[in-house]
VEXTORTI-161954 format. One record per residue (C-alpha): x, y, z; residue number from 1. Coordinates in nm, 4 decimals, always signed. Layout:
N
{px->X; py->Y; pz->Z; nr->NUM}
...
***
This chain:
419
{px->-3.1244; py->-1.2031; pz->-1.5416; nr->1}
{px->-2.9496; py->-1.4581; pz->-1.7754; nr->2}
{px->-2.5549; py->-1.3988; pz->-1.9019; nr->3}
{px->-2.6525; py->-1.2213; pz->-2.2819; nr->4}
{px->-2.8307; py->-0.9678; pz->-2.0326; nr->5}
{px->-2.5534; py->-0.9372; pz->-1.7773; nr->6}
{px->-2.2961; py->-0.8997; pz->-2.0416; nr->7}
{px->-2.4805; py->-0.6171; pz->-2.2134; nr->8}
{px->-2.4878; py->-0.4152; pz->-1.8865; nr->9}
{px->-2.1049; py->-0.5064; pz->-1.8318; nr->10}
{px->-2.0245; py->-0.3762; pz->-2.2081; nr->11}
{px->-2.1518; py->-0.0571; pz->-2.0850; nr->12}
{px->-1.8141; py->+0.0097; pz->-1.9324; nr->13}
{px->-1.6264; py->-0.3104; pz->-1.9316; nr->14}
{px->-1.5320; py->-0.2435; pz->-1.5730; nr->15}
{px->-1.5719; py->-0.4968; pz->-1.2508; nr->16}
{px->-1.4989; py->-0.4915; pz->-0.9308; nr->17}
{px->-1.5046; py->-0.6879; pz->-0.6088; nr->18}
{px->-1.3899; py->-0.4390; pz->-0.3305; nr->19}
{px->-1.6450; py->-0.1420; pz->-0.2194; nr->20}
{px->-1.3170; py->+0.0647; pz->-0.1115; nr->21}
{px->-1.1848; py->+0.0550; pz->-0.4825; nr->22}
{px->-1.5372; py->+0.1091; pz->-0.6645; nr->23}
{px->-1.4883; py->+0.2693; pz->-0.9911; nr->24}
{px->-1.7894; py->+0.4914; pz->-1.1473; nr->25}
{px->-1.9636; py->+0.2978; pz->-1.3992; nr->26}
{px->-1.8749; py->-0.0746; pz->-1.2728; nr->27}
{px->-2.0472; py->-0.3991; pz->-1.1820; nr->28}
{px->-1.9667; py->-0.4687; pz->-0.8131; nr->29}
{px->-1.9955; py->-0.8681; pz->-0.7246; nr->30}
{px->-2.0568; py->-0.9303; pz->-0.4231; nr->31}
{px->-1.8142; py->-1.1967; pz->-0.3360; nr->32}
{px->-1.8017; py->-1.3688; pz->-0.0088; nr->33}
{px->-1.5168; py->-1.5401; pz->+0.1962; nr->34}
{px->-1.4916; py->-1.7057; pz->+0.5695; nr->35}
{px->-1.4555; py->-1.3892; pz->+0.7048; nr->36}
{px->-1.6594; py->-1.1404; pz->+0.4587; nr->37}
{px->-2.0020; py->-1.1528; pz->+0.2956; nr->38}
{px->-1.9915; py->-0.8979; pz->-0.0054; nr->39}
{px->-2.3368; py->-0.8888; pz->-0.0217; nr->40}
{px->-2.3503; py->-0.6663; pz->+0.3182; nr->41}
{px->-2.1819; py->-0.3973; pz->+0.1289; nr->42}
{px->-2.4206; py->-0.3658; pz->-0.2279; nr->43}
{px->-2.5594; py->-0.0507; pz->-0.1591; nr->44}
{px->-2.2078; py->+0.0974; pz->-0.0435; nr->45}
{px->-2.0842; py->-0.0029; pz->-0.3653; nr->46}
{px->-2.3444; py->+0.1609; pz->-0.5591; nr->47}
{px->-2.2626; py->+0.4866; pz->-0.3380; nr->48}
{px->-1.9479; py->+0.5036; pz->-0.4332; nr->49}
{px->-2.0250; py->+0.4996; pz->-0.7928; nr->50}
{px->-2.1004; py->+0.1082; pz->-0.9109; nr->51}
{px->-2.3682; py->+0.1421; pz->-1.1921; nr->52}
{px->-2.4775; py->-0.2147; pz->-1.0795; nr->53}
{px->-2.4405; py->-0.4855; pz->-0.7870; nr->54}
{px->-2.4835; py->-0.8467; pz->-0.8358; nr->55}
{px->-2.5572; py->-1.0452; pz->-0.5234; nr->56}
{px->-2.6585; py->-1.3924; pz->-0.4128; nr->57}
{px->-2.8685; py->-1.3099; pz->-0.1313; nr->58}
{px->-3.1991; py->-1.1679; pz->-0.1234; nr->59}
{px->-3.2333; py->-0.9708; pz->+0.1857; nr->60}
{px->-2.9894; py->-0.7478; pz->+0.0382; nr->61}
{px->-3.1957; py->-0.6583; pz->-0.2371; nr->62}
{px->-3.2753; py->-0.3283; pz->-0.1491; nr->63}
{px->-3.2136; py->-0.0970; pz->-0.4404; nr->64}
{px->-3.3191; py->-0.1407; pz->-0.8220; nr->65}
{px->-2.9656; py->-0.1525; pz->-0.9513; nr->66}
{px->-2.9082; py->-0.5106; pz->-0.7069; nr->67}
{px->-2.9289; py->-0.8016; pz->-0.9033; nr->68}
{px->-3.0039; py->-1.1432; pz->-0.7896; nr->69}
{px->-2.8196; py->-1.4569; pz->-0.8972; nr->70}
{px->-2.7853; py->-1.8127; pz->-0.7771; nr->71}
{px->-2.4212; py->-1.7913; pz->-0.7024; nr->72}
{px->-2.2196; py->-1.4698; pz->-0.7380; nr->73}
{px->-1.8939; py->-1.6416; pz->-0.7631; nr->74}
{px->-1.9851; py->-1.8590; pz->-1.0714; nr->75}
{px->-2.1698; py->-1.5616; pz->-1.2048; nr->76}
{px->-1.8118; py->-1.4030; pz->-1.2638; nr->77}
{px->-1.6797; py->-1.7185; pz->-1.3827; nr->78}
{px->-1.9347; py->-1.7466; pz->-1.6457; nr->79}
{px->-1.9450; py->-1.4097; pz->-1.7305; nr->80}
{px->-1.5976; py->-1.3967; pz->-1.7912; nr->81}
{px->-1.6187; py->-1.6901; pz->-1.9940; nr->82}
{px->-1.9231; py->-1.5290; pz->-2.2380; nr->83}
{px->-1.6600; py->-1.2105; pz->-2.2421; nr->84}
{px->-1.3582; py->-1.4300; pz->-2.3523; nr->85}
{px->-1.5603; py->-1.6288; pz->-2.6626; nr->86}
{px->-1.6491; py->-1.2586; pz->-2.7419; nr->87}
{px->-1.2813; py->-1.1544; pz->-2.7935; nr->88}
{px->-1.1194; py->-1.2634; pz->-3.0931; nr->89}
{px->-0.8015; py->-1.2213; pz->-2.9810; nr->90}
{px->-0.5132; py->-1.4641; pz->-2.8813; nr->91}
{px->-0.4787; py->-1.5457; pz->-2.5015; nr->92}
{px->-0.1239; py->-1.6790; pz->-2.3702; nr->93}
{px->-0.1702; py->-1.8758; pz->-2.0551; nr->94}
{px->+0.1050; py->-1.9929; pz->-1.8315; nr->95}
{px->+0.1753; py->-2.1549; pz->-1.5584; nr->96}
{px->+0.4087; py->-2.3643; pz->-1.3793; nr->97}
{px->+0.5900; py->-2.4196; pz->-0.9880; nr->98}
{px->+0.8802; py->-2.1334; pz->-1.0352; nr->99}
{px->+0.9133; py->-1.8078; pz->-1.2165; nr->100}
{px->+0.5000; py->-1.7406; pz->-1.3649; nr->101}
{px->+0.4501; py->-1.4111; pz->-1.2546; nr->102}
{px->+0.8102; py->-1.3121; pz->-1.3465; nr->103}
{px->+0.7948; py->-1.4754; pz->-1.7131; nr->104}
{px->+0.4585; py->-1.2807; pz->-1.7256; nr->105}
{px->+0.5476; py->-0.9674; pz->-1.6590; nr->106}
{px->+0.8497; py->-1.0066; pz->-1.9041; nr->107}
{px->+0.6365; py->-1.1597; pz->-2.1931; nr->108}
{px->+0.3737; py->-0.8149; pz->-2.1162; nr->109}
{px->+0.6820; py->-0.5858; pz->-2.1364; nr->110}
{px->+0.7905; py->-0.7579; pz->-2.4427; nr->111}
{px->+0.4532; py->-0.8178; pz->-2.6221; nr->112}
{px->+0.3687; py->-0.4403; pz->-2.4993; nr->113}
{px->+0.6221; py->-0.2802; pz->-2.6900; nr->114}
{px->+0.3814; py->-0.3868; pz->-3.0612; nr->115}
{px->+0.0429; py->-0.4924; pz->-2.9377; nr->116}
{px->-0.2063; py->-0.3453; pz->-2.6807; nr->117}
{px->-0.1856; py->-0.5739; pz->-2.4062; nr->118}
{px->-0.4197; py->-0.6787; pz->-2.0822; nr->119}
{px->-0.2004; py->-0.9065; pz->-1.8124; nr->120}
{px->-0.2840; py->-1.0626; pz->-1.5452; nr->121}
{px->-0.2442; py->-0.7688; pz->-1.2251; nr->122}
{px->+0.0299; py->-0.9197; pz->-0.9601; nr->123}
{px->-0.0286; py->-1.2308; pz->-0.9288; nr->124}
{px->-0.4029; py->-1.2634; pz->-0.9251; nr->125}
{px->-0.3802; py->-1.6000; pz->-1.0540; nr->126}
{px->-0.6706; py->-1.8204; pz->-0.9384; nr->127}
{px->-1.0462; py->-1.8927; pz->-0.9835; nr->128}
{px->-1.1117; py->-1.5327; pz->-0.8773; nr->129}
{px->-0.8091; py->-1.3633; pz->-0.9885; nr->130}
{px->-0.8443; py->-1.5256; pz->-1.3820; nr->131}
{px->-1.1769; py->-1.3603; pz->-1.4637; nr->132}
{px->-1.0900; py->-1.0647; pz->-1.3310; nr->133}
{px->-0.8439; py->-1.0684; pz->-1.6019; nr->134}
{px->-1.0614; py->-1.1529; pz->-1.8335; nr->135}
{px->-1.2906; py->-0.9048; pz->-1.7654; nr->136}
{px->-1.0280; py->-0.6059; pz->-1.7358; nr->137}
{px->-0.9741; py->-0.6831; pz->-2.1582; nr->138}
{px->-1.1916; py->-0.4517; pz->-2.3602; nr->139}
{px->-1.2290; py->-0.4313; pz->-2.7520; nr->140}
{px->-0.8817; py->-0.2426; pz->-2.7417; nr->141}
{px->-0.7109; py->-0.5433; pz->-2.6120; nr->142}
{px->-0.5226; py->-0.7163; pz->-2.9213; nr->143}
{px->-0.3657; py->-0.9873; pz->-2.6932; nr->144}
{px->-0.4369; py->-1.1311; pz->-2.3370; nr->145}
{px->-0.1965; py->-1.2750; pz->-2.0896; nr->146}
{px->-0.3273; py->-1.4962; pz->-1.8139; nr->147}
{px->-0.1763; py->-1.6229; pz->-1.5416; nr->148}
{px->-0.2833; py->-1.9285; pz->-1.3639; nr->149}
{px->-0.1946; py->-2.0528; pz->-1.0182; nr->150}
{px->-0.3038; py->-2.4038; pz->-0.8602; nr->151}
{px->-0.2232; py->-2.5876; pz->-0.5579; nr->152}
{px->-0.4318; py->-2.8820; pz->-0.6065; nr->153}
{px->-0.5486; py->-3.1520; pz->-0.9069; nr->154}
{px->-0.8005; py->-3.0053; pz->-1.1622; nr->155}
{px->-0.7291; py->-2.6310; pz->-1.1034; nr->156}
{px->-0.5629; py->-2.5716; pz->-1.4017; nr->157}
{px->-0.8448; py->-2.7364; pz->-1.5885; nr->158}
{px->-1.0844; py->-2.5822; pz->-1.4185; nr->159}
{px->-0.9255; py->-2.2149; pz->-1.5312; nr->160}
{px->-0.8662; py->-2.3462; pz->-1.9076; nr->161}
{px->-1.2355; py->-2.3986; pz->-1.9146; nr->162}
{px->-1.2612; py->-2.0063; pz->-1.7971; nr->163}
{px->-1.0022; py->-1.8413; pz->-2.0008; nr->164}
{px->-0.9580; py->-2.1277; pz->-2.3259; nr->165}
{px->-0.6292; py->-1.9967; pz->-2.3681; nr->166}
{px->-0.4988; py->-2.0623; pz->-2.7863; nr->167}
{px->-0.1427; py->-2.0610; pz->-2.6241; nr->168}
{px->+0.0323; py->-2.1672; pz->-2.3569; nr->169}
{px->+0.3618; py->-2.1883; pz->-2.1547; nr->170}
{px->+0.4633; py->-2.3751; pz->-1.8472; nr->171}
{px->+0.7890; py->-2.2273; pz->-1.7053; nr->172}
{px->+0.8539; py->-2.5779; pz->-1.5186; nr->173}
{px->+0.7836; py->-2.8234; pz->-1.2835; nr->174}
{px->+0.8692; py->-2.8050; pz->-0.9009; nr->175}
{px->+0.8562; py->-2.9006; pz->-0.5824; nr->176}
{px->+0.5697; py->-2.6138; pz->-0.4763; nr->177}
{px->+0.2366; py->-2.7266; pz->-0.3079; nr->178}
{px->+0.3647; py->-3.0499; pz->-0.2058; nr->179}
{px->+0.0563; py->-3.0519; pz->+0.0311; nr->180}
{px->-0.2196; py->-2.9992; pz->-0.2160; nr->181}
{px->-0.0672; py->-3.2027; pz->-0.4663; nr->182}
{px->+0.0659; py->-3.4711; pz->-0.2666; nr->183}
{px->+0.4277; py->-3.5395; pz->-0.4668; nr->184}
{px->+0.6080; py->-3.4319; pz->-0.7601; nr->185}
{px->+0.3801; py->-3.6218; pz->-0.9874; nr->186}
{px->+0.0880; py->-3.4762; pz->-0.9008; nr->187}
{px->+0.2468; py->-3.1277; pz->-0.9839; nr->188}
{px->+0.3450; py->-3.2634; pz->-1.3152; nr->189}
{px->-0.0122; py->-3.3847; pz->-1.3427; nr->190}
{px->-0.1845; py->-3.0961; pz->-1.2414; nr->191}
{px->+0.0391; py->-2.8453; pz->-1.4284; nr->192}
{px->-0.0113; py->-3.0389; pz->-1.7789; nr->193}
{px->-0.3710; py->-2.9946; pz->-1.7405; nr->194}
{px->-0.2898; py->-2.6356; pz->-1.9567; nr->195}
{px->-0.1754; py->-2.9076; pz->-2.1913; nr->196}
{px->-0.4197; py->-3.1278; pz->-2.1823; nr->197}
{px->-0.6388; py->-2.8284; pz->-2.2954; nr->198}
{px->-0.3999; py->-2.7041; pz->-2.5823; nr->199}
{px->-0.4486; py->-3.0619; pz->-2.7028; nr->200}
{px->-0.8133; py->-3.1188; pz->-2.6831; nr->201}
{px->-0.8551; py->-2.7426; pz->-2.8701; nr->202}
{px->-0.6146; py->-2.7131; pz->-3.0846; nr->203}
{px->-0.4028; py->-2.4694; pz->-2.9192; nr->204}
{px->-0.0471; py->-2.4143; pz->-2.9216; nr->205}
{px->+0.2434; py->-2.4580; pz->-2.6490; nr->206}
{px->+0.5973; py->-2.2426; pz->-2.6247; nr->207}
{px->+0.7720; py->-2.5376; pz->-2.5060; nr->208}
{px->+1.1822; py->-2.5149; pz->-2.3723; nr->209}
{px->+1.3066; py->-2.7877; pz->-2.5644; nr->210}
{px->+1.6102; py->-2.8192; pz->-2.3291; nr->211}
{px->+1.3792; py->-2.9345; pz->-2.0764; nr->212}
{px->+1.2643; py->-3.3186; pz->-2.1558; nr->213}
{px->+0.9856; py->-3.3515; pz->-1.9300; nr->214}
{px->+0.8133; py->-3.0368; pz->-2.0825; nr->215}
{px->+0.8875; py->-3.1872; pz->-2.4275; nr->216}
{px->+0.7425; py->-3.5238; pz->-2.3212; nr->217}
{px->+0.4574; py->-3.3406; pz->-2.1177; nr->218}
{px->+0.3234; py->-3.1326; pz->-2.4302; nr->219}
{px->+0.3615; py->-3.4327; pz->-2.7016; nr->220}
{px->+0.0803; py->-3.4008; pz->-2.9708; nr->221}
{px->+0.0455; py->-3.0574; pz->-2.9276; nr->222}
{px->+0.1184; py->-2.7766; pz->-3.2074; nr->223}
{px->+0.4752; py->-2.6653; pz->-3.0597; nr->224}
{px->+0.6804; py->-2.3226; pz->-3.0875; nr->225}
{px->+1.0324; py->-2.4402; pz->-2.9402; nr->226}
{px->+1.2893; py->-2.2350; pz->-2.8161; nr->227}
{px->+1.6437; py->-2.3587; pz->-2.6786; nr->228}
{px->+1.9631; py->-2.2472; pz->-2.5321; nr->229}
{px->+2.1506; py->-2.2667; pz->-2.9148; nr->230}
{px->+1.8932; py->-1.9779; pz->-3.0152; nr->231}
{px->+1.8468; py->-1.8168; pz->-2.7460; nr->232}
{px->+2.1731; py->-1.8287; pz->-2.5354; nr->233}
{px->+2.2611; py->-1.7475; pz->-2.1427; nr->234}
{px->+2.6305; py->-1.5273; pz->-2.1130; nr->235}
{px->+2.6270; py->-1.4033; pz->-1.7816; nr->236}
{px->+2.4562; py->-1.3272; pz->-1.4417; nr->237}
{px->+2.6620; py->-1.1464; pz->-1.2211; nr->238}
{px->+2.4338; py->-1.0559; pz->-1.0474; nr->239}
{px->+2.2332; py->-0.9622; pz->-1.3661; nr->240}
{px->+2.1302; py->-1.2216; pz->-1.6010; nr->241}
{px->+2.2461; py->-1.1177; pz->-1.9906; nr->242}
{px->+2.1638; py->-1.3186; pz->-2.2738; nr->243}
{px->+2.2216; py->-1.3180; pz->-2.6217; nr->244}
{px->+1.9401; py->-1.3425; pz->-2.9324; nr->245}
{px->+2.0374; py->-1.3559; pz->-3.2590; nr->246}
{px->+2.3249; py->-1.0564; pz->-3.2820; nr->247}
{px->+2.1556; py->-0.8891; pz->-3.0212; nr->248}
{px->+2.3036; py->-0.8490; pz->-2.6249; nr->249}
{px->+2.0228; py->-0.8258; pz->-2.3718; nr->250}
{px->+2.0942; py->-0.7136; pz->-2.0419; nr->251}
{px->+1.8042; py->-0.7909; pz->-1.7528; nr->252}
{px->+1.7353; py->-0.6012; pz->-1.4598; nr->253}
{px->+1.7003; py->-0.9776; pz->-1.3168; nr->254}
{px->+1.9406; py->-1.1851; pz->-1.0635; nr->255}
{px->+2.0086; py->-1.5546; pz->-1.1018; nr->256}
{px->+2.1024; py->-1.7553; pz->-1.3494; nr->257}
{px->+1.7134; py->-1.9411; pz->-1.2655; nr->258}
{px->+1.6110; py->-1.6531; pz->-1.4314; nr->259}
{px->+1.7143; py->-1.7274; pz->-1.7839; nr->260}
{px->+1.4836; py->-1.9485; pz->-1.9265; nr->261}
{px->+1.2019; py->-1.7057; pz->-1.8041; nr->262}
{px->+1.3863; py->-1.4456; pz->-2.0052; nr->263}
{px->+1.4208; py->-1.6852; pz->-2.2905; nr->264}
{px->+1.0617; py->-1.7877; pz->-2.2755; nr->265}
{px->+0.9556; py->-1.4153; pz->-2.3261; nr->266}
{px->+1.1935; py->-1.3655; pz->-2.6374; nr->267}
{px->+1.0824; py->-1.6792; pz->-2.7425; nr->268}
{px->+0.7093; py->-1.5550; pz->-2.7660; nr->269}
{px->+0.7713; py->-1.1917; pz->-2.8929; nr->270}
{px->+0.9509; py->-1.3660; pz->-3.1678; nr->271}
{px->+0.6973; py->-1.5473; pz->-3.2573; nr->272}
{px->+0.4317; py->-1.2589; pz->-3.2826; nr->273}
{px->+0.6636; py->-1.0566; pz->-3.4805; nr->274}
{px->+0.8449; py->-0.8235; pz->-3.2085; nr->275}
{px->+1.1467; py->-0.6778; pz->-3.3490; nr->276}
{px->+1.5014; py->-0.7617; pz->-3.1813; nr->277}
{px->+1.5110; py->-0.4021; pz->-3.0851; nr->278}
{px->+1.1835; py->-0.4157; pz->-2.9159; nr->279}
{px->+1.2700; py->-0.7808; pz->-2.7479; nr->280}
{px->+1.5502; py->-0.6152; pz->-2.6008; nr->281}
{px->+1.3884; py->-0.3051; pz->-2.4966; nr->282}
{px->+1.1271; py->-0.4397; pz->-2.3439; nr->283}
{px->+1.3737; py->-0.6540; pz->-2.1438; nr->284}
{px->+1.5768; py->-0.4340; pz->-2.0119; nr->285}
{px->+1.3098; py->-0.1963; pz->-1.9377; nr->286}
{px->+1.1444; py->-0.4420; pz->-1.6988; nr->287}
{px->+1.2616; py->-0.3848; pz->-1.3766; nr->288}
{px->+1.1328; py->-0.6446; pz->-1.0742; nr->289}
{px->+0.9252; py->-0.5126; pz->-0.7630; nr->290}
{px->+0.6984; py->-0.6541; pz->-0.4845; nr->291}
{px->+1.0229; py->-0.8439; pz->-0.2773; nr->292}
{px->+1.0834; py->-1.0382; pz->-0.6136; nr->293}
{px->+1.4444; py->-1.0529; pz->-0.6651; nr->294}
{px->+1.4904; py->-0.7098; pz->-0.5910; nr->295}
{px->+1.8608; py->-0.5410; pz->-0.5442; nr->296}
{px->+1.8912; py->-0.3300; pz->-0.2433; nr->297}
{px->+2.1427; py->-0.1133; pz->-0.1668; nr->298}
{px->+2.1752; py->-0.0206; pz->+0.2191; nr->299}
{px->+2.4893; py->+0.1608; pz->+0.3367; nr->300}
{px->+2.8086; py->-0.0331; pz->+0.2382; nr->301}
{px->+2.5759; py->-0.3600; pz->+0.1704; nr->302}
{px->+2.4104; py->-0.5304; pz->-0.1155; nr->303}
{px->+2.0713; py->-0.6773; pz->-0.0995; nr->304}
{px->+1.9034; py->-0.9095; pz->-0.2863; nr->305}
{px->+1.5402; py->-0.9742; pz->-0.1660; nr->306}
{px->+1.3525; py->-1.2534; pz->-0.2591; nr->307}
{px->+1.0688; py->-1.3004; pz->-0.0015; nr->308}
{px->+0.8124; py->-1.3221; pz->-0.1829; nr->309}
{px->+0.7419; py->-1.6941; pz->-0.2233; nr->310}
{px->+0.9609; py->-2.0181; pz->-0.1920; nr->311}
{px->+0.9778; py->-2.3919; pz->-0.2183; nr->312}
{px->+1.2621; py->-2.6377; pz->-0.2350; nr->313}
{px->+1.3003; py->-2.5735; pz->-0.6046; nr->314}
{px->+1.3205; py->-2.2164; pz->-0.5970; nr->315}
{px->+1.5300; py->-2.1905; pz->-0.2973; nr->316}
{px->+1.7596; py->-2.4552; pz->-0.4499; nr->317}
{px->+1.8369; py->-2.2401; pz->-0.7226; nr->318}
{px->+1.8957; py->-1.9196; pz->-0.5406; nr->319}
{px->+2.1588; py->-2.0697; pz->-0.3073; nr->320}
{px->+2.3195; py->-2.1828; pz->-0.6201; nr->321}
{px->+2.3078; py->-1.9050; pz->-0.7653; nr->322}
{px->+2.4296; py->-1.6816; pz->-0.4770; nr->323}
{px->+2.7690; py->-1.9607; pz->-0.4322; nr->324}
{px->+2.8545; py->-1.8438; pz->-0.7786; nr->325}
{px->+2.8352; py->-1.4940; pz->-0.7263; nr->326}
{px->+3.1953; py->-1.3103; pz->-0.7232; nr->327}
{px->+3.1219; py->-1.1247; pz->-0.4006; nr->328}
{px->+3.4368; py->-1.1821; pz->-0.0760; nr->329}
{px->+3.1236; py->-1.1894; pz->+0.1772; nr->330}
{px->+2.8159; py->-1.3456; pz->+0.1522; nr->331}
{px->+2.4957; py->-1.3945; pz->+0.4218; nr->332}
{px->+2.2032; py->-1.5592; pz->+0.3850; nr->333}
{px->+1.8825; py->-1.5575; pz->+0.5617; nr->334}
{px->+1.6270; py->-1.7780; pz->+0.4885; nr->335}
{px->+1.2550; py->-1.8234; pz->+0.6129; nr->336}
{px->+1.0378; py->-2.1495; pz->+0.5936; nr->337}
{px->+0.8854; py->-2.2971; pz->+0.2849; nr->338}
{px->+0.4874; py->-2.3587; pz->+0.2981; nr->339}
{px->+0.2943; py->-2.5518; pz->+0.2040; nr->340}
{px->+0.5161; py->-2.8781; pz->+0.1826; nr->341}
{px->+0.2913; py->-3.1406; pz->+0.3746; nr->342}
{px->+0.4863; py->-3.4389; pz->+0.4822; nr->343}
{px->+0.8006; py->-3.3385; pz->+0.2813; nr->344}
{px->+0.7792; py->-3.0291; pz->+0.4744; nr->345}
{px->+1.1073; py->-3.1844; pz->+0.7359; nr->346}
{px->+1.2777; py->-3.3510; pz->+0.5067; nr->347}
{px->+1.2913; py->-3.0764; pz->+0.2017; nr->348}
{px->+1.3947; py->-2.7948; pz->+0.5160; nr->349}
{px->+1.6725; py->-3.0123; pz->+0.6294; nr->350}
{px->+1.8303; py->-3.0660; pz->+0.2720; nr->351}
{px->+1.7909; py->-2.6926; pz->+0.2530; nr->352}
{px->+1.9889; py->-2.6176; pz->+0.5539; nr->353}
{px->+2.2226; py->-2.8825; pz->+0.5208; nr->354}
{px->+2.2384; py->-2.7239; pz->+0.1128; nr->355}
{px->+2.2990; py->-2.3679; pz->+0.2794; nr->356}
{px->+2.5597; py->-2.4822; pz->+0.5011; nr->357}
{px->+2.7639; py->-2.6601; pz->+0.2548; nr->358}
{px->+2.8495; py->-2.2861; pz->+0.0768; nr->359}
{px->+3.1500; py->-2.0891; pz->+0.1993; nr->360}
{px->+2.8910; py->-1.8434; pz->+0.3256; nr->361}
{px->+3.0473; py->-1.5786; pz->+0.6180; nr->362}
{px->+2.6703; py->-1.6429; pz->+0.7959; nr->363}
{px->+2.3671; py->-1.8613; pz->+0.7633; nr->364}
{px->+2.0477; py->-1.7520; pz->+0.9545; nr->365}
{px->+1.7592; py->-2.0100; pz->+0.9092; nr->366}
{px->+1.4313; py->-1.8433; pz->+1.0716; nr->367}
{px->+1.0904; py->-2.0495; pz->+1.1512; nr->368}
{px->+0.9191; py->-2.3780; pz->+1.3080; nr->369}
{px->+0.9829; py->-2.5861; pz->+0.9785; nr->370}
{px->+1.3789; py->-2.4858; pz->+1.0163; nr->371}
{px->+1.4128; py->-2.4922; pz->+1.3445; nr->372}
{px->+1.3488; py->-2.8425; pz->+1.3420; nr->373}
{px->+1.6801; py->-2.8862; pz->+1.1608; nr->374}
{px->+1.9869; py->-3.0062; pz->+1.2208; nr->375}
{px->+2.3209; py->-2.8384; pz->+1.0781; nr->376}
{px->+2.6414; py->-2.6605; pz->+1.2138; nr->377}
{px->+2.7459; py->-2.3027; pz->+1.1281; nr->378}
{px->+2.3873; py->-2.1875; pz->+1.1529; nr->379}
{px->+2.2143; py->-1.9442; pz->+1.3829; nr->380}
{px->+1.8431; py->-2.0907; pz->+1.3499; nr->381}
{px->+1.5356; py->-1.9366; pz->+1.4930; nr->382}
{px->+1.2118; py->-2.0746; pz->+1.5656; nr->383}
{px->+1.0444; py->-1.7266; pz->+1.4813; nr->384}
{px->+1.0668; py->-1.4118; pz->+1.3341; nr->385}
{px->+0.9954; py->-1.2658; pz->+1.6727; nr->386}
{px->+1.2988; py->-1.5177; pz->+1.8226; nr->387}
{px->+1.5337; py->-1.3807; pz->+1.5347; nr->388}
{px->+1.4773; py->-1.0252; pz->+1.5921; nr->389}
{px->+1.4850; py->-1.0253; pz->+1.9825; nr->390}
{px->+1.8446; py->-1.1655; pz->+1.9114; nr->391}
{px->+1.9651; py->-0.9321; pz->+1.5947; nr->392}
{px->+1.8094; py->-0.5775; pz->+1.6973; nr->393}
{px->+2.1387; py->-0.4248; pz->+1.4940; nr->394}
{px->+2.2903; py->-0.6450; pz->+1.2600; nr->395}
{px->+2.5484; py->-0.4025; pz->+1.1716; nr->396}
{px->+2.6956; py->-0.5477; pz->+0.8680; nr->397}
{px->+2.8448; py->-0.3791; pz->+0.6100; nr->398}
{px->+3.0491; py->-0.4312; pz->+0.2924; nr->399}
{px->+2.8301; py->-0.7618; pz->+0.2451; nr->400}
{px->+2.5967; py->-0.9333; pz->-0.0106; nr->401}
{px->+2.2911; py->-1.0354; pz->+0.1375; nr->402}
{px->+2.0093; py->-1.3157; pz->+0.0103; nr->403}
{px->+1.6654; py->-1.3062; pz->+0.1516; nr->404}
{px->+1.4623; py->-1.5383; pz->+0.0724; nr->405}
{px->+1.1054; py->-1.7547; pz->+0.2307; nr->406}
{px->+0.7488; py->-1.7875; pz->+0.1742; nr->407}
{px->+0.5228; py->-1.4868; pz->+0.1731; nr->408}
{px->+0.3729; py->-1.5884; pz->+0.4846; nr->409}
{px->+0.7308; py->-1.5452; pz->+0.6605; nr->410}
{px->+0.7548; py->-1.1562; pz->+0.6022; nr->411}
{px->+1.1145; py->-1.1387; pz->+0.5837; nr->412}
{px->+1.1240; py->-0.8182; pz->+0.3822; nr->413}
{px->+1.1344; py->-0.6825; pz->+0.7549; nr->414}
{px->+1.5081; py->-0.7869; pz->+0.7954; nr->415}
{px->+1.5490; py->-0.4642; pz->+0.6388; nr->416}
{px->+1.4543; py->-0.2512; pz->+0.9006; nr->417}
{px->+1.7226; py->-0.4440; pz->+1.1394; nr->418}
{px->+2.0251; py->-0.3912; pz->+0.8654; nr->419}
***
């Protein structure tokens, strides 16, 4: 079966699933494979659960007329997504960057959704599987698509662009993230700029923060829509970010001055797509972060800033500097290891440990194997979360503002149970 024939089947319902536990009636099930699972084994189960068809790539599992055998399930999913994208006559905005991708994507969606029917990346499903699934979630009623792209090595953004074929793009920033895969900050810049390369070659448009000289340089030669601090002004962040656009004050539910650029990008994109000032304000003010991303949690007499979804040296530094600027009198920080830093891990953890202890915080807790190799005074250091938990079964912290930040694998949200 070729892609055109498969596309006809897809357009019966515009539903694609990859998990038999969440199969929707009438969908096409794609039997993806991984190191520890083989989706082919669940093809019949998917059909029993309501899927119309199951796409498989191992002949022994073709035991039903609705099982469709292809050479490679993942490649077929990607090809179908690209074929669908070419049929969609809509703007597709792709965004990438080292920090703030998902928050910015959610803000853009919140703003554009006040006027248009949008389809955006769900959560952070932004890789070689997530991008095709995002595209295939777009139906004829979708008016604008918003596609987040993640990468941890060169040529990954290039590959995702060839699937999504974005007409607009935005890069949040270049930072010290995924250094293990990219090799260096220069590698990060080159890898993320593959989005610019695609837009340049295909006469797309880039939204560019013109206050960021590196973004301006990397986007040279592209049709650009610029924004900067003179057009969208930072007002305050204590703790929530407040900005001014034209004559409108916008009070977000996002903490940290580092979120200003994320908000500014959403405003600029909304303005380009002719969203009114009032609607932009409503979209941003109604967006409340979830999933351990800069959430404010009240517990007893203490206020907790939970930012335990992701961490790298750039975002850590920004979070610490912002936390230091808060006017609260008693402040405690819990930091967990930053992953995927490769050979830079030891030095980058040492820098963050030194920065954390340079501020006048009441207590500093550093948790994880990488942080345990650091040498600083005035910090409580633990080799693992288990060691930390054993020593701090009841932290009994009152009347304090707390920052919890670390990479996802550290699962630092578990600290909440000890407070």
